[in-house]
N, C-alpha and C positions, 0 to 999 in steps of 0.2 A: 683365661680371661675372655669375657664376652663383651663385644661392643655393639651398641645400637646407634645407627646413624639415621636421623630423621631428615626429611626434605619435603618441600612443597608448601611451606607456610608463606604468608605474605599479606598484602593489603587487598581487600576485595570490597566491592560495594554491596549493600544489602540486596538480597535476592540472588547474588552470584554464587559461584561454585569454586571449590578448591579441592585438590587431591593431595593428601599427605601420604608419604611413603616412609617405611622404616625397615632398614636392612640389618639383620643380625649377622655377626661374624664372630669367629673365635671358637673356643672350646665349649660348644653347646652340648650339654649332656643329652637332653631330649626335651623337646618343647611341649609343655602342657597347654599353655595358652599364650597369646599375644594380644596386645590391644593398646588402647589410648586412654589416657587421663588428660584432664585439662585443669588449669588453675588460672582463674581470673584475678585481677588485682584486688587485694583485700579479702579474697575468699579462699576457702579450703579447696584442696585438690579433689576432683570428682571423677568418677569413672564415666567415660563417654561411650566406649564400645569395646567389646572383647570377642575373641574367636578362639575356640579350642582347636587342637590338632585334628579333631574329627569334623570340624566345620560348624560346630554349634556356636551361635552368636548370641550376644546379650547387648542391649542398648539402654542408655539412660532414657527416661521418658521424654526428656526435653529434645531429644534428637531423633526419636523414632519417626520413620517416614521421610526423613531428610538426609540422614547419614547412612552410608553402607560400608561395612567393614568386610574385607576379603584378605586372603593370604595366598601366597605361593610357597608351598612347603619345600619345593626343590630349591628355591632361592632364599629360604628363611626370611621372607619379606612379608610385611603386612601393610595393607593400604586402607586409607579412610577417605572415601568419596563423600564430600560435604556439599550438599545442594541447598538452595533456598536459605542461604546464610543470613543470620540476624545479628544485629549489634551485640546482643547478649551472648553470642558465640565467641566473642573476642576473648582470647586467653592464650596462654602458653600451653601448647599441646605436647604431652610427653608420651613417648612410646615405652611400653614395658614388655618384658618377656618373663614368664613364669616357667621354670623348668621342673621336671619330675623329681629332681633331687632336692627340691625345696628352695632353690636359689631364685631370687628375683633380680632382674636387671632393668636399668632405666636408661633412656636416652637423655640428652642434654636439653631437649625441648626445642620446639619451633613456634614462633609467634604467629598467630592468626589474628588479624585486625579486620573487623567488618565495620566499615564506615563510609559515609558518602562525602 
């Protein structure tokens, strides 16, 4: 069983920054990629950013230049540095882990609210 524990969400003013963390633990076969999705109220879940085990990154167009994803392979932890936050970034952010054996795992989500 794999557990993903997210932290770092909260309330921030427009233009501010937050850093999300997601630590994976348990019986991890081998990590293909980790990353973040988000789901705003009334909208579908969308990919925010992802990073492979070799460090290749992928970002949604809406966050390019503002968000940075990174990972610590030794700690099985992925980070999302979010700068220049906008009200439209408000959502529940979910961490995910894709393993080489085809299994996908999800965290419970952390709420990010951007508001003045």
